[in-house]
C-alpha positions as CSV (number, residue, x, y, z in Angstrom):
1,M,214.8,-26.7,-17.5
2,D,212.4,-23.9,-16.4
3,E,209.3,-23.6,-18.3
4,R,209.7,-19.9,-19.0
5,C,212.5,-20.3,-21.0
6,C,211.4,-23.1,-23.0
7,H,209.1,-21.0,-25.3
8,K,211.7,-18.1,-25.8
9,I,214.4,-18.0,-28.2
10,K,217.3,-15.5,-29.0
11,K,218.2,-14.6,-32.4
12,R,221.9,-14.2,-32.3
13,S,224.3,-12.9,-35.0
14,E,226.8,-15.2,-36.7
15,E,229.5,-13.5,-34.6
16,E,228.0,-13.8,-31.3
17,R,227.1,-17.3,-31.9
18,R,230.2,-18.3,-32.9
19,K,232.2,-16.2,-29.9
20,L,229.8,-18.2,-27.5
21,V,230.5,-21.6,-29.1
22,N,234.0,-21.2,-29.4
23,R,234.3,-20.2,-25.7
24,L,232.0,-23.5,-24.9
25,S,234.5,-25.5,-27.1
26,R,237.3,-24.2,-25.2
27,I,235.8,-25.0,-22.0
28,E,234.8,-28.5,-23.3
29,G,238.4,-29.2,-24.2
30,Q,239.4,-28.1,-20.7
31,I,237.1,-30.5,-19.1
32,R,238.4,-33.5,-21.2
33,G,241.9,-32.1,-20.0
34,V,240.8,-32.4,-16.3
35,R,239.1,-35.5,-16.8
36,G,242.4,-37.1,-18.2
37,M,244.2,-35.8,-15.4
38,V,242.1,-37.4,-12.8
39,E,242.3,-40.9,-15.2
40,Q,246.2,-40.6,-14.9
41,D,245.9,-39.9,-11.4
42,A,247.4,-36.6,-11.6
43,Y,248.3,-34.6,-8.2
44,C,245.2,-33.4,-6.5
45,T,246.5,-29.8,-6.2
46,D,247.1,-29.9,-9.9
47,V,243.7,-31.2,-10.9
48,L,242.1,-28.6,-8.5
49,T,244.2,-25.8,-10.3
50,Q,242.7,-26.8,-13.8
51,A,239.4,-27.4,-12.4
52,S,239.6,-23.7,-11.2
53,A,240.5,-22.5,-14.4
54,V,237.6,-24.1,-16.0
55,R,235.3,-22.5,-13.5
56,A,237.0,-19.4,-14.2
57,A,236.1,-19.8,-18.0
58,L,232.5,-21.0,-17.5
59,D,232.2,-17.9,-15.3
60,A,233.5,-15.5,-18.3
61,F,231.3,-17.4,-20.3
62,M,228.4,-16.5,-18.2
63,R,229.3,-13.0,-17.9
64,E,229.5,-12.4,-21.8
65,L,226.2,-13.9,-22.2
66,L,224.4,-12.1,-19.2
67,S,225.9,-8.9,-20.6
68,E,224.6,-9.7,-24.2
69,H,221.4,-10.6,-22.7
70,I,221.1,-7.3,-20.4
71,R,222.2,-5.3,-23.6
72,T,219.7,-6.9,-25.9
73,C,216.5,-9.0,-24.7
74,V,216.1,-7.0,-21.1
75,T,216.6,-3.5,-22.9
76,D,214.3,-4.3,-25.7
77,D,211.4,-6.0,-23.5
78,L,211.6,-3.2,-20.7
79,R,211.4,-0.7,-23.8
80,S,208.2,-2.3,-24.9
81,G,206.5,-2.2,-21.6
82,K,207.3,-5.9,-20.4
83,E,208.2,-5.1,-16.7
84,E,208.3,-8.9,-16.1
85,T,211.6,-9.3,-17.7
86,A,213.2,-7.1,-14.8
87,E,211.8,-9.6,-12.1
88,E,213.0,-12.5,-14.6
89,L,216.5,-11.1,-14.7
90,I,216.6,-10.8,-10.9
91,E,215.6,-14.5,-10.2
92,T,218.0,-15.3,-12.9
93,L,220.9,-13.7,-11.0
94,K,219.7,-15.2,-7.7
95,R,219.9,-18.7,-9.4
96,M,223.7,-17.6,-10.6
97,M,225.0,-16.4,-7.1
């Protein structure tokens, strides 16, 4: 984990936390399903199709989290003069791509 993120926290509303955790729980279930398919010797294209669905679900989770981060953390920091937050966001986007 990056040192910069270890000292920061994000106070999330109960609704935001619930939505993110629910998404992660669904992804976790999908991962278990893919593992089960591999353990049961499912056909490769079937496993790949399900793995692709997992990736799409994780991408959706990341888009939601990134959107909320920009709407709250980044906006608040920039308004308070913390220009380094823009660079941090750029570096985060580079790692994501």
